[in-house]
N, CA, C, O and the ligand as a Tripos MOL2 file, in Angstrom:
@<TRIPOS>MOLECULE
protein
  281   279    71     0     0
PROTEIN
NO_CHARGES

@<TRIPOS>ATOM
      1 N          52.9090  104.7970   90.7520 N.3       1 MET1
      2 CA         53.1730  103.7300   89.7940 C.3       1 MET1
      3 C          52.6650  102.4000   90.3440 C.2       1 MET1
      4 O          52.8650  102.0860   91.5180 O.2       1 MET1
      5 N          52.0130  101.6320   89.4950 N.am      2 THR2
      6 CA         51.5010  100.3280   89.9140 C.3       2 THR2
      7 C          52.5600   99.2640   89.6640 C.2       2 THR2
      8 O          53.0470   99.1050   88.5440 O.2       2 THR2
      9 N          52.9080   98.5390   90.7200 N.am      3 MET3
     10 CA         53.9140   97.4920   90.6200 C.3       3 MET3
     11 C          53.2440   96.2030   90.1410 C.2       3 MET3
     12 O          52.0700   95.9760   90.4330 O.2       3 MET3
     13 N          53.9730   95.3600   89.4110 N.am      4 PRO4
     14 CA         53.4040   94.0540   89.0380 C.3       4 PRO4
     15 C          53.2660   93.1720   90.2730 C.2       4 PRO4
     16 O          53.9730   93.3750   91.2600 O.2       4 PRO4
     17 N          52.3670   92.1990   90.2300 N.am      5 PRO5
     18 CA         52.2210   91.3010   91.3820 C.3       5 PRO5
     19 C          53.5210   90.5540   91.6500 C.2       5 PRO5
     20 O          54.2530   90.1960   90.7280 O.2       5 PRO5
     21 N          53.7900   90.3300   92.9240 N.am      6 GLU6
     22 CA         55.0190   89.6580   93.3290 C.3       6 GLU6
     23 C          54.6700   88.3620   94.0540 C.2       6 GLU6
     24 O          53.8570   88.3580   94.9780 O.2       6 GLU6
     25 N          55.2920   87.2620   93.6290 N.am      7 ASP7
     26 CA         55.0490   85.9810   94.2990 C.3       7 ASP7
     27 C          55.7600   85.9610   95.6390 C.2       7 ASP7
     28 O          56.9310   86.3280   95.7330 O.2       7 ASP7
     29 N          55.0570   85.5340   96.6710 N.am      8 ILE8
     30 CA         55.6210   85.5070   98.0110 C.3       8 ILE8
     31 C          55.2500   84.2000   98.7040 C.2       8 ILE8
     32 O          54.3560   83.4760   98.2650 O.2       8 ILE8
     33 N          55.9480   83.9180   99.7870 N.am      9 THR9
     34 CA         55.6080   82.7910  100.6410 C.3       9 THR9
     35 C          55.1260   83.3490  101.9760 C.2       9 THR9
     36 O          55.7840   84.2070  102.5650 O.2       9 THR9
     37 N          53.9870   82.8690  102.4510 N.am     10 VAL10
     38 CA         53.4120   83.3310  103.7030 C.3      10 VAL10
     39 C          53.4270   82.1890  104.7100 C.2      10 VAL10
     40 O          53.0630   81.0580  104.3880 O.2      10 VAL10
     41 N          53.8530   82.4980  105.9430 N.am     11 LYS11
     42 CA         53.7510   81.5160  107.0180 C.3      11 LYS11
     43 C          52.5220   81.8650  107.8410 C.2      11 LYS11
     44 O          52.4570   82.9270  108.4590 O.2      11 LYS11
     45 N          51.5540   80.9670  107.8450 N.am     12 CYS12
     46 CA         50.2810   81.2390  108.5200 C.3      12 CYS12
     47 C          50.4990   81.3390  110.0290 C.2      12 CYS12
     48 O          51.0540   80.4230  110.6350 O.2      12 CYS12
     49 N          50.0630   82.4550  110.6430 N.am     13 PRO13
     50 CA         50.2200   82.6050  112.0910 C.3      13 PRO13
     51 C          49.2600   81.7100  112.8720 C.2      13 PRO13
     52 O          49.4130   81.5410  114.0820 O.2      13 PRO13
     53 N          48.2870   81.1450  112.1940 N.am     14 GLU14
     54 CA         47.2830   80.3260  112.8660 C.3      14 GLU14
     55 C          47.6940   78.8470  112.9140 C.2      14 GLU14
     56 O          47.7210   78.2400  113.9850 O.2      14 GLU14
     57 N          48.0150   78.2700  111.7390 N.am     15 CYS15
     58 CA         48.3390   76.8300  111.6930 C.3      15 CYS15
     59 C          49.8160   76.5850  111.4190 C.2      15 CYS15
     60 O          50.2630   75.4380  111.4140 O.2      15 CYS15
     61 N          50.5890   77.6680  111.1870 N.am     16 HIS16
     62 CA         52.0510   77.6110  111.0290 C.3      16 HIS16
     63 C          52.4970   76.8500  109.7880 C.2      16 HIS16
     64 O          53.6520   76.4320  109.7000 O.2      16 HIS16
     65 N          51.6010   76.6680  108.8350 N.am     17 LYS17
     66 CA         51.9940   76.1120  107.5450 C.3      17 LYS17
     67 C          52.3340   77.2680  106.6030 C.2      17 LYS17
     68 O          51.9070   78.4040  106.8100 O.2      17 LYS17
     69 N          53.1090   76.9520  105.5670 N.am     18 THR18
     70 CA         53.4400   77.9840  104.5880 C.3      18 THR18
     71 C          52.6610   77.7500  103.3040 C.2      18 THR18
     72 O          52.2940   76.6220  102.9740 O.2      18 THR18
     73 N          52.4170   78.8400  102.5890 N.am     19 TYR19
     74 CA         51.7330   78.7480  101.3080 C.3      19 TYR19
     75 C          52.1680   79.8950  100.4140 C.2      19 TYR19
     76 O          52.7000   80.9060  100.8740 O.2      19 TYR19
     77 N          51.9250   79.7070   99.1140 N.am     20 GLU20
     78 CA         52.2940   80.7180   98.1330 C.3      20 GLU20
     79 C          51.1520   81.7020   97.9400 C.2      20 GLU20
     80 O          49.9850   81.3110   97.9030 O.2      20 GLU20
     81 N          51.4880   82.9640   97.8190 N.am     21 ASP21
     82 CA         50.4900   83.9710   97.4740 C.3      21 ASP21
     83 C          51.1930   85.0570   96.6770 C.2      21 ASP21
     84 O          52.3400   84.8810   96.2680 O.2      21 ASP21
     85 N          50.5280   86.1580   96.4570 N.am     22 TRP22
     86 CA         51.1260   87.2610   95.7140 C.3      22 TRP22
     87 C          50.5720   88.5540   96.2710 C.2      22 TRP22
     88 O          49.5070   88.5850   96.8860 O.2      22 TRP22
     89 N          51.3040   89.6000   96.0470 N.am     23 TYR23
     90 CA         50.7690   90.9020   96.4150 C.3      23 TYR23
     91 C          51.3400   91.9800   95.5080 C.2      23 TYR23
     92 O          52.3480   91.7710   94.8330 O.2      23 TYR23
     93 N          50.6910   93.1260   95.5000 N.am     24 ARG24
     94 CA         51.2080   94.2800   94.7850 C.3      24 ARG24
     95 C          51.7560   95.2670   95.7980 C.2      24 ARG24
     96 O          51.0870   95.6310   96.7650 O.2      24 ARG24
     97 N          52.9780   95.6880   95.5570 N.am     25 GLY25
     98 CA         53.5980   96.6260   96.4770 C.3      25 GLY25
     99 C          52.9360   97.9730   96.4830 C.2      25 GLY25
    100 O          52.8740   98.6330   97.5200 O.2      25 GLY25
    101 N          52.4380   98.3940   95.3390 N.am     26 SER26
    102 CA         51.7260   99.6640   95.3030 C.3      26 SER26
    103 C          50.6940   99.6430   94.1910 C.2      26 SER26
    104 O          50.8610   98.9610   93.1800 O.2      26 SER26
    105 N          49.6440  100.3900   94.3900 N.am     27 ILE27
    106 CA         48.5690  100.4870   93.4030 C.3      27 ILE27
    107 C          48.2840  101.9700   93.1500 C.2      27 ILE27
    108 O          48.0740  102.7400   94.0860 O.2      27 ILE27
    109 N          48.2810  102.3480   91.9020 N.am     28 ASN28
    110 CA         47.9310  103.7170   91.5620 C.3      28 ASN28
    111 C          46.4450  103.7760   91.2370 C.2      28 ASN28
    112 O          46.0130  103.3510   90.1650 O.2      28 ASN28
    113 N          45.6750  104.3050   92.1700 N.am     29 LEU29
    114 CA         44.2230  104.2940   92.0060 C.3      29 LEU29
    115 C          43.7560  105.3010   90.9650 C.2      29 LEU29
    116 O          42.6280  105.2130   90.4800 O.2      29 LEU29
    117 N          44.6180  106.2640   90.6150 N.am     30 ASP30
    118 CA         44.2330  107.2360   89.5920 C.3      30 ASP30
    119 C          44.2800  106.6240   88.1970 C.2      30 ASP30
    120 O          43.4640  106.9510   87.3350 O.2      30 ASP30
    121 N          45.2500  105.7300   87.9840 N.am     31 LEU31
    122 CA         45.4260  105.1350   86.6640 C.3      31 LEU31
    123 C          44.6440  103.8440   86.4950 C.2      31 LEU31
    124 O          44.1650  103.5380   85.4030 O.2      31 LEU31
    125 N          44.5160  103.0930   87.5720 N.am     32 ASP32
    126 CA         43.9040  101.7760   87.4880 C.3      32 ASP32
    127 C          42.6140  101.7500   88.2910 C.2      32 ASP32
    128 O          42.5890  102.1040   89.4690 O.2      32 ASP32
    129 N          41.5650  101.3340   87.6450 N.am     33 ASP33
    130 CA         40.2620  101.3400   88.2930 C.3      33 ASP33
    131 C          40.0060   99.9980   88.9740 C.2      33 ASP33
    132 O          39.2880   99.1480   88.4460 O.2      33 ASP33
    133 N          40.6050   99.8180   90.1600 N.am     34 PHE34
    134 CA         40.4030   98.5860   90.9040 C.3      34 PHE34
    135 C          39.2360   98.7370   91.8620 C.2      34 PHE34
    136 O          39.0310   99.8000   92.4490 O.2      34 PHE34
    137 N          38.4760   97.6680   92.0150 N.am     35 ASP35
    138 CA         37.4130   97.7210   93.0220 C.3      35 ASP35
    139 C          37.9770   97.3260   94.3890 C.2      35 ASP35
    140 O          39.1070   96.8480   94.4960 O.2      35 ASP35
    141 N          37.1830   97.5310   95.4100 N.am     36 GLU36
    142 CA         37.6680   97.3280   96.7780 C.3      36 GLU36
    143 C          38.0320   95.8770   97.0550 C.2      36 GLU36
    144 O          38.9550   95.5920   97.8170 O.2      36 GLU36
    145 N          37.2940   94.9610   96.4240 N.am     37 GLU37
    146 CA         37.5780   93.5460   96.6400 C.3      37 GLU37
    147 C          38.9570   93.1950   96.0960 C.2      37 GLU37
    148 O          39.7050   92.4320   96.7070 O.2      37 GLU37
    149 N          39.2850   93.7680   94.9300 N.am     38 TYR38
    150 CA         40.5900   93.4890   94.3370 C.3      38 TYR38
    151 C          41.7020   94.0840   95.2000 C.2      38 TYR38
    152 O          42.7300   93.4430   95.4200 O.2      38 TYR38
    153 N          41.5010   95.2830   95.6770 N.am     39 ILE39
    154 CA         42.5030   95.9230   96.5330 C.3      39 ILE39
    155 C          42.6950   95.1130   97.8100 C.2      39 ILE39
    156 O          43.8120   94.9810   98.3100 O.2      39 ILE39
    157 N          41.6000   94.5720   98.3340 N.am     40 ASP40
    158 CA         41.6820   93.7330   99.5260 C.3      40 ASP40
    159 C          42.5130   92.4920   99.2450 C.2      40 ASP40
    160 O          43.3210   92.0850  100.0790 O.2      40 ASP40
    161 N          42.3230   91.8890   98.0820 N.am     41 LYS41
    162 CA         43.1030   90.6970   97.7130 C.3      41 LYS41
    163 C          44.5680   91.0410   97.5330 C.2      41 LYS41
    164 O          45.4410   90.2240   97.8280 O.2      41 LYS41
    165 N          44.8460   92.2500   97.0490 N.am     42 CYS42
    166 CA         46.2270   92.6770   96.8570 C.3      42 CYS42
    167 C          46.9660   92.8270   98.1790 C.2      42 CYS42
    168 O          48.1850   92.6670   98.2290 O.2      42 CYS42
    169 N          46.2390   93.1330   99.2480 N.am     43 SER43
    170 CA         46.8940   93.4660  100.5070 C.3      43 SER43
    171 C          46.6830   92.4060  101.5770 C.2      43 SER43
    172 O          47.0510   92.6050  102.7350 O.2      43 SER43
    173 N          46.0900   91.2770  101.1920 N.am     44 SER44
    174 CA         45.8490   90.2280  102.1760 C.3      44 SER44
    175 C          46.0090   88.8610  101.5190 C.2      44 SER44
    176 O          46.0370   88.7430  100.2940 O.2      44 SER44
    177 N          46.1120   87.8250  102.3610 N.am     45 ALA45
    178 CA         46.2040   86.4540  101.8820 C.3      45 ALA45
    179 C          45.3430   85.5720  102.7730 C.2      45 ALA45
    180 O          45.2060   85.8200  103.9700 O.2      45 ALA45
    181 N          44.7560   84.5230  102.1620 N.am     46 VAL46
    182 CA         43.9440   83.5890  102.9360 C.3      46 VAL46
    183 C          44.6220   82.2300  102.9110 C.2      46 VAL46
    184 O          44.9240   81.6990  101.8420 O.2      46 VAL46
    185 N          44.8610   81.6710  104.0850 N.am     47 CYS47
    186 CA         45.5250   80.3800  104.2100 C.3      47 CYS47
    187 C          44.6580   79.2760  103.6080 C.2      47 CYS47
    188 O          43.4890   79.1460  103.9720 O.2      47 CYS47
    189 N          45.2200   78.4680  102.6790 N.am     48 PRO48
    190 CA         44.4340   77.3800  102.0840 C.3      48 PRO48
    191 C          44.2610   76.2010  103.0360 C.2      48 PRO48
    192 O          43.4500   75.3100  102.7840 O.2      48 PRO48
    193 N          45.0260   76.1940  104.1320 N.am     49 HIS49
    194 CA         44.9610   75.0710  105.0760 C.3      49 HIS49
    195 C          43.8730   75.2840  106.1230 C.2      49 HIS49
    196 O          43.1220   74.3600  106.4360 O.2      49 HIS49
    197 N          43.7830   76.5040  106.6670 N.am     50 CYS50
    198 CA         42.8240   76.7350  107.7510 C.3      50 CYS50
    199 C          41.8820   77.9070  107.4720 C.2      50 CYS50
    200 O          40.9540   78.1490  108.2440 O.2      50 CYS50
    201 N          42.1110   78.6380  106.3760 N.am     51 GLY51
    202 CA         41.2210   79.7390  106.0370 C.3      51 GLY51
    203 C          41.5000   81.0400  106.7770 C.2      51 GLY51
    204 O          40.7230   81.9890  106.6710 O.2      51 GLY51
    205 N          42.6130   81.0970  107.5350 N.am     52 HIS52
    206 CA         42.9380   82.2990  108.2940 C.3      52 HIS52
    207 C          43.4240   83.4010  107.3590 C.2      52 HIS52
    208 O          44.2860   83.1690  106.5100 O.2      52 HIS52
    209 N          42.8710   84.5970  107.5170 N.am     53 LYS53
    210 CA         43.2260   85.7090  106.6430 C.3      53 LYS53
    211 C          44.2390   86.6120  107.3290 C.2      53 LYS53
    212 O          44.0850   86.9640  108.4990 O.2      53 LYS53
    213 N          45.2810   86.9850  106.5810 N.am     54 VAL54
    214 CA         46.2840   87.9050  107.1220 C.3      54 VAL54
    215 C          46.4340   89.0800  106.1710 C.2      54 VAL54
    216 O          46.2660   88.9480  104.9580 O.2      54 VAL54
    217 N          46.7520   90.2330  106.7470 N.am     55 TYR55
    218 CA         47.0590   91.4200  105.9410 C.3      55 TYR55
    219 C          48.5660   91.6210  105.9280 C.2      55 TYR55
    220 O          49.2330   91.5210  106.9580 O.2      55 TYR55
    221 N          49.0880   91.9050  104.7420 N.am     56 PHE56
    222 CA         50.5390   92.0020  104.5920 C.3      56 PHE56
    223 C          51.1360   93.1070  105.4460 C.2      56 PHE56
    224 O          52.2940   93.0160  105.8540 O.2      56 PHE56
    225 N          50.3670   94.1440  105.7200 N.am     57 ASN57
    226 CA         50.9350   95.2390  106.5190 C.3      57 ASN57
    227 C          51.1000   94.8580  107.9930 C.2      57 ASN57
    228 O          51.6590   95.6290  108.7730 O.2      57 ASN57
    229 N          50.6150   93.6690  108.3750 N.am     58 THR58
    230 CA         50.8540   93.1800  109.7350 C.3      58 THR58
    231 C          51.9690   92.1330  109.7530 C.2      58 THR58
    232 O          52.3090   91.5990  110.8080 O.2      58 THR58
    233 N          52.5350   91.8440  108.5800 N.am     59 LEU59
    234 CA         53.5590   90.8020  108.4850 C.3      59 LEU59
    235 C          54.9420   91.4110  108.3400 C.2      59 LEU59
    236 O          55.0970   92.5470  107.8920 O.2      59 LEU59
    237 N          55.9450   90.6320  108.7290 N.am     60 THR60
    238 CA         57.3200   91.0440  108.5450 C.3      60 THR60
    239 C          58.0290   89.9900  107.7000 C.2      60 THR60
    240 O          57.6950   88.8080  107.7800 O.2      60 THR60
    241 N          59.0050   90.4080  106.8900 N.am     61 VAL61
    242 CA         59.6370   89.5060  105.9380 C.3      61 VAL61
    243 C          60.9890   89.0310  106.4650 C.2      61 VAL61
    244 O          61.8370   89.8410  106.8390 O.2      61 VAL61
    245 N          61.1840   87.7180  106.4920 N.am     62 LYS62
    246 CA         62.4900   87.1370  106.8250 C.3      62 LYS62
    247 C          62.8400   86.1320  105.7500 C.2      62 LYS62
    248 O          62.1270   85.1480  105.5530 O.2      62 LYS62
    249 N          63.9440   86.3790  105.0520 N.am     63 LYS63
    250 CA         64.4080   85.4610  104.0060 C.3      63 LYS63
    251 C          63.3100   85.1330  103.0020 C.2      63 LYS63
    252 O          63.1640   83.9820  102.5900 O.2      63 LYS63
    253 N          62.5450   86.1350  102.6140 N.am     64 GLY64
    254 CA         61.5370   85.9640  101.5890 C.3      64 GLY64
    255 C          60.2430   85.3400  102.0520 C.2      64 GLY64
    256 O          59.3490   85.0950  101.2420 O.2      64 GLY64
    257 N          60.1220   85.0750  103.3630 N.am     65 VAL65
    258 CA         58.8900   84.5160  103.9150 C.3      65 VAL65
    259 C          58.2170   85.5580  104.7890 C.2      65 VAL65
    260 O          58.8680   86.2110  105.6040 O.2      65 VAL65
    261 N          56.9150   85.7110  104.6180 N.am     66 PHE66
    262 CA         56.1630   86.6970  105.3970 C.3      66 PHE66
    263 C          55.6600   86.0640  106.6960 C.2      66 PHE66
    264 O          54.9240   85.0780  106.6820 O.2      66 PHE66
    265 N          56.0760   86.6550  107.8150 N.am     67 TYR67
    266 CA         55.6620   86.1740  109.1280 C.3      67 TYR67
    267 C          54.8280   87.2460  109.8210 C.2      67 TYR67
    268 O          54.9160   88.4290  109.4930 O.2      67 TYR67
    269 N          54.0220   86.8150  110.7790 N.am     68 LEU68
    270 CA         53.3430   87.7660  111.6360 C.3      68 LEU68
    271 C          54.3720   88.3920  112.5720 C.2      68 LEU68
    272 O          55.2580   87.7070  113.0830 O.2      68 LEU68
    273 N          54.2480   89.6920  112.7910 N.am     69 GLN69
    274 CA         55.2000   90.4010  113.6590 C.3      69 GLN69
    275 C          55.0290   90.0010  115.1180 C.2      69 GLN69
    276 O          53.9530   89.5820  115.5460 O.2      69 GLN69
    277 N          56.1080   90.1390  115.8630 N.am     70 GLY70
    278 CA         56.0600   89.9250  117.2930 C.3      70 GLY70
    279 C          56.3860   88.5050  117.7200 C.2      70 GLY70
    280 O          56.3770   88.2020  118.9130 O.2      70 GLY70
    281 ZN         46.6280   78.4420  108.2920 Zn       71 ZN71
@<TRIPOS>BOND
     1     1     2 1
     2     2     3 1
     3     3     4 2
     4     3     5 am
     5     5     6 1
     6     6     7 1
     7     7     8 2
     8     7     9 am
     9     9    10 1
    10    10    11 1
    11    11    12 2
    12    11    13 am
    13    13    14 1
    14    14    15 1
    15    15    16 2
    16    15    17 am
    17    17    18 1
    18    18    19 1
    19    19    20 2
    20    19    21 am
    21    21    22 1
    22    22    23 1
    23    23    24 2
    24    23    25 am
    25    25    26 1
    26    26    27 1
    27    27    28 2
    28    27    29 am
    29    29    30 1
    30    30    31 1
    31    31    32 2
    32    31    33 am
    33    33    34 1
    34    34    35 1
    35    35    36 2
    36    35    37 am
    37    37    38 1
    38    38    39 1
    39    39    40 2
    40    39    41 am
    41    41    42 1
    42    42    43 1
    43    43    44 2
    44    43    45 am
    45    45    46 1
    46    46    47 1
    47    47    48 2
    48    47    49 am
    49    49    50 1
    50    50    51 1
    51    51    52 2
    52    51    53 am
    53    53    54 1
    54    54    55 1
    55    55    56 2
    56    55    57 am
    57    57    58 1
    58    58    59 1
    59    59    60 2
    60    59    61 am
    61    61    62 1
    62    62    63 1
    63    63    64 2
    64    63    65 am
    65    65    66 1
    66    66    67 1
    67    67    68 2
    68    67    69 am
    69    69    70 1
    70    70    71 1
    71    71    72 2
    72    71    73 am
    73    73    74 1
    74    74    75 1
    75    75    76 2
    76    75    77 am
    77    77    78 1
    78    78    79 1
    79    79    80 2
    80    79    81 am
    81    81    82 1
    82    82    83 1
    83    83    84 2
    84    83    85 am
    85    85    86 1
    86    86    87 1
    87    87    88 2
    88    87    89 am
    89    89    90 1
    90    90    91 1
    91    91    92 2
    92    91    93 am
    93    93    94 1
    94    94    95 1
    95    95    96 2
    96    95    97 am
    97    97    98 1
    98    98    99 1
    99    99   100 2
   100    99   101 am
   101   101   102 1
   102   102   103 1
   103   103   104 2
   104   103   105 am
   105   105   106 1
   106   106   107 1
   107   107   108 2
   108   107   109 am
   109   109   110 1
   110   110   111 1
   111   111   112 2
   112   111   113 am
   113   113   114 1
   114   114   115 1
   115   115   116 2
   116   115   117 am
   117   117   118 1
   118   118   119 1
   119   119   120 2
   120   119   121 am
   121   121   122 1
   122   122   123 1
   123   123   124 2
   124   123   125 am
   125   125   126 1
   126   126   127 1
   127   127   128 2
   128   127   129 am
   129   129   130 1
   130   130   131 1
   131   131   132 2
   132   131   133 am
   133   133   134 1
   134   134   135 1
   135   135   136 2
   136   135   137 am
   137   137   138 1
   138   138   139 1
   139   139   140 2
   140   139   141 am
   141   141   142 1
   142   142   143 1
   143   143   144 2
   144   143   145 am
   145   145   146 1
   146   146   147 1
   147   147   148 2
   148   147   149 am
   149   149   150 1
   150   150   151 1
   151   151   152 2
   152   151   153 am
   153   153   154 1
   154   154   155 1
   155   155   156 2
   156   155   157 am
   157   157   158 1
   158   158   159 1
   159   159   160 2
   160   159   161 am
   161   161   162 1
   162   162   163 1
   163   163   164 2
   164   163   165 am
   165   165   166 1
   166   166   167 1
   167   167   168 2
   168   167   169 am
   169   169   170 1
   170   170   171 1
   171   171   172 2
   172   171   173 am
   173   173   174 1
   174   174   175 1
   175   175   176 2
   176   175   177 am
   177   177   178 1
   178   178   179 1
   179   179   180 2
   180   179   181 am
   181   181   182 1
   182   182   183 1
   183   183   184 2
   184   183   185 am
   185   185   186 1
   186   186   187 1
   187   187   188 2
   188   187   189 am
   189   189   190 1
   190   190   191 1
   191   191   192 2
   192   191   193 am
   193   193   194 1
   194   194   195 1
   195   195   196 2
   196   195   197 am
   197   197   198 1
   198   198   199 1
   199   199   200 2
   200   199   201 am
   201   201   202 1
   202   202   203 1
   203   203   204 2
   204   203   205 am
   205   205   206 1
   206   206   207 1
   207   207   208 2
   208   207   209 am
   209   209   210 1
   210   210   211 1
   211   211   212 2
   212   211   213 am
   213   213   214 1
   214   214   215 1
   215   215   216 2
   216   215   217 am
   217   217   218 1
   218   218   219 1
   219   219   220 2
   220   219   221 am
   221   221   222 1
   222   222   223 1
   223   223   224 2
   224   223   225 am
   225   225   226 1
   226   226   227 1
   227   227   228 2
   228   227   229 am
   229   229   230 1
   230   230   231 1
   231   231   232 2
   232   231   233 am
   233   233   234 1
   234   234   235 1
   235   235   236 2
   236   235   237 am
   237   237   238 1
   238   238   239 1
   239   239   240 2
   240   239   241 am
   241   241   242 1
   242   242   243 1
   243   243   244 2
   244   243   245 am
   245   245   246 1
   246   246   247 1
   247   247   248 2
   248   247   249 am
   249   249   250 1
   250   250   251 1
   251   251   252 2
   252   251   253 am
   253   253   254 1
   254   254   255 1
   255   255   256 2
   256   255   257 am
   257   257   258 1
   258   258   259 1
   259   259   260 2
   260   259   261 am
   261   261   262 1
   262   262   263 1
   263   263   264 2
   264   263   265 am
   265   265   266 1
   266   266   267 1
   267   267   268 2
   268   267   269 am
   269   269   270 1
   270   270   271 1
   271   271   272 2
   272   271   273 am
   273   273   274 1
   274   274   275 1
   275   275   276 2
   276   275   277 am
   277   277   278 1
   278   278   279 1
   279   279   280 2
@<TRIPOS>SUBSTRUCTURE
     1 MET1         2 RESIDUE 1 A MET
     2 THR2         6 RESIDUE 1 A THR
     3 MET3        10 RESIDUE 1 A MET
     4 PRO4        14 RESIDUE 1 A PRO
     5 PRO5        18 RESIDUE 1 A PRO
     6 GLU6        22 RESIDUE 1 A GLU
     7 ASP7        26 RESIDUE 1 A ASP
     8 ILE8        30 RESIDUE 1 A ILE
     9 THR9        34 RESIDUE 1 A THR
    10 VAL10       38 RESIDUE 1 A VAL
    11 LYS11       42 RESIDUE 1 A LYS
    12 CYS12       46 RESIDUE 1 A CYS
    13 PRO13       50 RESIDUE 1 A PRO
    14 GLU14       54 RESIDUE 1 A GLU
    15 CYS15       58 RESIDUE 1 A CYS
    16 HIS16       62 RESIDUE 1 A HIS
    17 LYS17       66 RESIDUE 1 A LYS
    18 THR18       70 RESIDUE 1 A THR
    19 TYR19       74 RESIDUE 1 A TYR
    20 GLU20       78 RESIDUE 1 A GLU
    21 ASP21       82 RESIDUE 1 A ASP
    22 TRP22       86 RESIDUE 1 A TRP
    23 TYR23       90 RESIDUE 1 A TYR
    24 ARG24       94 RESIDUE 1 A ARG
    25 GLY25       98 RESIDUE 1 A GLY
    26 SER26      102 RESIDUE 1 A SER
    27 ILE27      106 RESIDUE 1 A ILE
    28 ASN28      110 RESIDUE 1 A ASN
    29 LEU29      114 RESIDUE 1 A LEU
    30 ASP30      118 RESIDUE 1 A ASP
    31 LEU31      122 RESIDUE 1 A LEU
    32 ASP32      126 RESIDUE 1 A ASP
    33 ASP33      130 RESIDUE 1 A ASP
    34 PHE34      134 RESIDUE 1 A PHE
    35 ASP35      138 RESIDUE 1 A ASP
    36 GLU36      142 RESIDUE 1 A GLU
    37 GLU37      146 RESIDUE 1 A GLU
    38 TYR38      150 RESIDUE 1 A TYR
    39 ILE39      154 RESIDUE 1 A ILE
    40 ASP40      158 RESIDUE 1 A ASP
    41 LYS41      162 RESIDUE 1 A LYS
    42 CYS42      166 RESIDUE 1 A CYS
    43 SER43      170 RESIDUE 1 A SER
    44 SER44      174 RESIDUE 1 A SER
    45 ALA45      178 RESIDUE 1 A ALA
    46 VAL46      182 RESIDUE 1 A VAL
    47 CYS47      186 RESIDUE 1 A CYS
    48 PRO48      190 RESIDUE 1 A PRO
    49 HIS49      194 RESIDUE 1 A HIS
    50 CYS50      198 RESIDUE 1 A CYS
    51 GLY51      202 RESIDUE 1 A GLY
    52 HIS52      206 RESIDUE 1 A HIS
    53 LYS53      210 RESIDUE 1 A LYS
    54 VAL54      214 RESIDUE 1 A VAL
    55 TYR55      218 RESIDUE 1 A TYR
    56 PHE56      222 RESIDUE 1 A PHE
    57 ASN57      226 RESIDUE 1 A ASN
    58 THR58      230 RESIDUE 1 A THR
    59 LEU59      234 RESIDUE 1 A LEU
    60 THR60      238 RESIDUE 1 A THR
    61 VAL61      242 RESIDUE 1 A VAL
    62 LYS62      246 RESIDUE 1 A LYS
    63 LYS63      250 RESIDUE 1 A LYS
    64 GLY64      254 RESIDUE 1 A GLY
    65 VAL65      258 RESIDUE 1 A VAL
    66 PHE66      262 RESIDUE 1 A PHE
    67 TYR67      266 RESIDUE 1 A TYR
    68 LEU68      270 RESIDUE 1 A LEU
    69 GLN69      274 RESIDUE 1 A GLN
    70 GLY70      278 RESIDUE 1 A GLY
    71 ZN71       281 GROUP 0 **** ****
């Protein structure tokens, strides 16, 4: 099942500023014909302050904010 996009807050591990982004928790590739670029956007965010790209699967969530693990 494809989940609707979810608004999230990301804390950039590079410049430590926060910004708004969105992601999809799951994508059903059989039902929805997404291209690779779209899937990449679904699973990553680019910081508008410094341009640093993070992948959500490397982040951990605390109080609704996505942080880099460790
Ligand atoms: Zn940044």
